[in-house]
C-alpha positions as CSV (number, residue, x, y, z in Angstrom):
1,X,-19.6,-6.8,-11.5
2,X,-18.5,-5.4,-8.1
3,X,-15.5,-6.6,-6.2
4,X,-15.9,-9.2,-3.4
5,X,-14.3,-7.5,-0.4
6,X,-14.6,-10.7,1.7
7,X,-11.9,-12.4,-0.4
8,X,-9.7,-9.4,-1.3
9,X,-7.5,-7.5,1.0
10,X,-8.4,-3.8,0.7
11,X,-5.4,-2.6,2.9
12,X,-1.9,-3.5,2.0
13,X,1.4,-3.4,3.9
14,X,4.8,-2.3,2.5
15,X,5.6,-5.7,1.1
16,X,2.4,-5.9,-0.9
17,X,2.7,-2.4,-2.3
18,X,6.4,-3.0,-3.2
19,X,5.5,-6.2,-5.0
20,X,2.7,-4.6,-6.9
21,X,4.7,-1.6,-7.9
22,X,7.9,-3.7,-8.6
23,X,10.0,-1.6,-6.3
24,X,11.8,-2.2,-3.0
25,X,10.1,-1.9,0.4
26,X,12.6,0.9,1.2
27,X,11.3,2.8,-1.8
28,X,7.7,2.4,-0.7
29,X,8.6,3.6,2.8
30,X,10.6,6.6,1.4
31,X,7.8,7.6,-0.9
32,X,5.2,7.3,1.9
33,X,7.3,9.5,4.2
34,X,7.6,12.1,1.4
35,X,3.8,11.9,0.8
36,X,4.4,10.7,-2.8
37,X,2.5,7.5,-2.0
38,X,-0.7,7.8,0.0
39,X,-0.5,5.8,3.2
40,X,-0.8,5.9,7.0
41,X,1.4,4.8,9.7
42,X,-0.3,2.5,12.2
43,X,2.1,2.0,15.1
44,X,5.4,1.3,13.4
45,X,3.9,-0.1,10.2
46,X,2.8,1.6,7.0
47,X,-0.6,0.8,5.6
48,X,-1.9,1.6,2.2
49,X,-5.3,1.5,0.5
50,X,-5.2,-1.1,-2.3
51,X,-7.3,1.2,-4.4
52,X,-4.9,4.2,-3.9
53,X,-1.9,2.0,-4.8
54,X,-3.6,0.8,-8.0
55,X,-4.7,4.3,-9.1
């Protein structure tokens, strides 16, 4: 059955990705800056697709 996008966050911040990957937020930021983790910077904050973090 398909995912319910009304109840799940499809964009994660640094903290959510770090918790999911069991790494520190600094590691997530470093990997994002080095393009090892797909993400985008929105203002001063990194944003990540939940789907990309899971894959």
